[in-house]
C-alpha positions, 0 to 999 in steps of 0.5 A, a space after each residue: 500500500 503506498 504511503 500518503 506522501 507518495 499518493 499526494 506526490 503522484 497527484 501533483 505529478 498527474 496534474 503536471 502531466 495533465 496540464 503539460 506544464 509546471 508552474 513555479 508553484 507546482 515546482 515548489 509543491 513538488 520539491 516540498 513533497 520530495 524534501 519532506 521525506 528523510 529518504 525517497 522510496 523507489 516509487 517516489 524517485 521514479 515519479 520525480 525522475 519522470 518529471 525531470 526527464 519530461 522537462 529536459 525532453 521538452 514534453 513539459 513546459 516550465 511557466 511562471 
């Protein structure tokens, strides 16, 4: 069963991909979720990596 933090992280990332963009606020929320944990689970790491890869590949736009 996923941890509550993993679920909220997934919800944030799902919204980012649905919008195909990430705002500064979305970026802060994502970073707050990631940094609020002493360690990242493999699942959380994969979720975060998916966002960063999409930004690098131009599949997500970064907006203000």
